[in-house]
N, C-alpha and C positions, 0 to 999 in steps of 0.2 A: 233342328236343335236351338234353343238360343242360345247366343255367344258365350253369356255366363253360368247357363246350366250344369253345367260340369264344373265348373270354378267354385259355383257356389256349394255345390254336393261335397268337394273335395278339401274346401279351405280351412274347415275346422278340427284340429286334433280331436278324437277322443281324450279325455282326460287322464288314461292307462297311458296314453303316447308323451306328454306333457311333464317333463321335471324343473319345479326350480335351483339352479344354481348356488348353493349354498357358501360357496368358500370361491375366494381368488378373486380375481379382476373382472370378472363376468360374474360377482355375486348379487341375486335378487333377476338375472337373465333367464330365458326361458328355453330350453334345450327338447327338440324333437327327435323321441325315441327314432330312429332310422330304422328300423324294420317295420313300422308303421306304415311309411312310402313305401317301401318293396309292397308291402300288404296291400296297399291302394290299384298302386299300379295292376296288380296279378286281378283284383275284384273287379279291378274297370276294363283290362285288355287281355287277361289271359295270362297264361305262365310265362316265364323272363325264356326270352329265344322263340315264343313263338307271338305271341302279343304285344311283347315288346322287350326294348333290349338296347344296351348301350356301349358305345365302343371308347377305349380308353385311346387316347391320340396325344397325350406327351403327359411325362414324366419329368421334372427336373427340380431342382431345388436353388435358391439362393441365399447367401449371408445374411445376416440380422446385427443384432449390435449386442455387445459382450459376447464373443463367440458363438452366439445361437444361428441355428439355419433352419429354415425353413421350406421344409417339400409340397411341391404344388402339384395338382393333377389336370390335365383338360380332360373329358370329357365330352361326348354328344349321345343322347338319348332320341331313339326312335318310339311311336307307338304306331299298333297296325291298328287301321279303319277298313272290316272287311278283307279283301287282298292286298292293299295298299299301303303299302308304310309312308309313314308321315318325314315331312321333310327332319334333319336332326335338329335338336334343340339342344345349345353347346353348356355347360357348367365348368367353370374352376375353383376348384377347393383348396384349403392347403392345410397342414398340420406343422407341430415344428417335430425336426428332425434329430437336434441337438438342443435340449433346454439347461436353462440351469436349477440345479438344485442344491440343498442345504451344503454336499458333500462335493459341490460343483458339478461341473458341465455332465450331461445325460445324454446318449443317444437311446434314440427311440423305433425299435424296430420294425415297428409297426408303424411307421408314417407314413408311408403310400398309400397303406389299406386306408389309412382317416381321410385321408388325401381326398381319397378318388369317391368313398361314402360321403365326402363333404362335397363333392363335384357334383356328385347324381342330385345330393337334397337341393344346389342350386337350380339346377335342370328341372326338376319336381315344380319348384317354387314356381317357373314361367308356366306351369299347367294350374296353378293356383293350390297346389297341395301343400296345406299347411299355410295358406298363404296370410289367413287370417291373424296367425302367429305376428309374422313380419309389420302386416298391416298396423296393428294396434298395442300390440305387446313389444316388451323391450328382449331384444335378443345381441347377439355379439354381433350385428351387422350395425346397430346405432351409433350414433355418435356419442362419447363420452366424456364426461364433465372435465372441464379444463377445473387446475387446483388453483383455487380464491389467493391472493397475494397472503402472507403469514399463516396462512392455513396448515397444520403439520396433520392433519386425518388423512389425509391421504398418501398411502405407502408410494413413496419411494422406489422408482425399478432396483436402484442400487440395493434396498434393503434387502433386495430377495438373494444376493450371492453372501457366500460365509467370508469369515475373515480368515487370511493365510496366514497359519500359526506353526512357527519351524519348530515347536516342542508343545507335548501332550503336558496335561496335570502333571501326571508321572516321570517327568521331563525326557520322554521316550519323543523322537523323532516323529513327527504325523504324516501318515501316507501321503496325504496333496502335497506337504511340503517335500517329502522325497522325490513323488516325481516330476515336479514342478525343478527344483534341483539337479533333479537328471536331466532332462532336457532343455534346461538353458545349458549343460555341463556339455550336450552333444549338440550345441547350436542348431538345434528345431525349435525353439521359442527364446523370445527375445525377455526381457524382465517385464519390457511396456505392453508386451504379449497377459503376460500374468493377468494385469486388471480387467481384463475381458473375462473371466468368469471369476474370480476372488475383488475382494477387499484388500488394500493394500496399505499397510501403517507408513508412512514415512522411514521408519526405521528398518523396517522389512525391506523394503523399496532398496534402501544402502544396500544389505546384505545379499540382495539379491546383484545390484551390480558389480559388488566384489567379485561373485563367483564368476563373473563374464572375465572379468580383470587379471582374475589368478587361474584358471584353467588353460 
């Protein structure tokens, strides 16, 4: 077999497996349906566990900016030729475990599953599966443009964080402020930590600091 025969056969995902991302930081980039990769592996090597398999070697997480946390997975992919298993092909993938949403920090209970799926896709890329997308199209792995000086069109990461308000429009204490206030009173959170999840005005910061003084 020519060294590139399998690569050339698997490099182009069908149209149904390609999806353009229409919002967020990756807007305009191409996402590949992960089920297509599993279908390709099964088509080329046989059922999972018989002709191909992967091991989950490590799961871990790392802190990121503004209180976010990223989950990571390390997997090793094996394929079978005849009666012999190949050497392992490693892949590392990641997904957000804790992310910032309009209501504050949100935990994703499927983060490790998504990280494993991403890691398998990285290992598949080494076999040529979907390689043309990574080669010539825009993916999340491309370097993203730097915001030019004076250009305000690019979204600032701070814009994703909600403002912390004490009262809502009906003059009731907001759920977010209540949670923050109780956390500071119990000593499990410092006023400075609140900036990781919320945009905080000078007046609000002074109010949070008074909670520490008065508790």
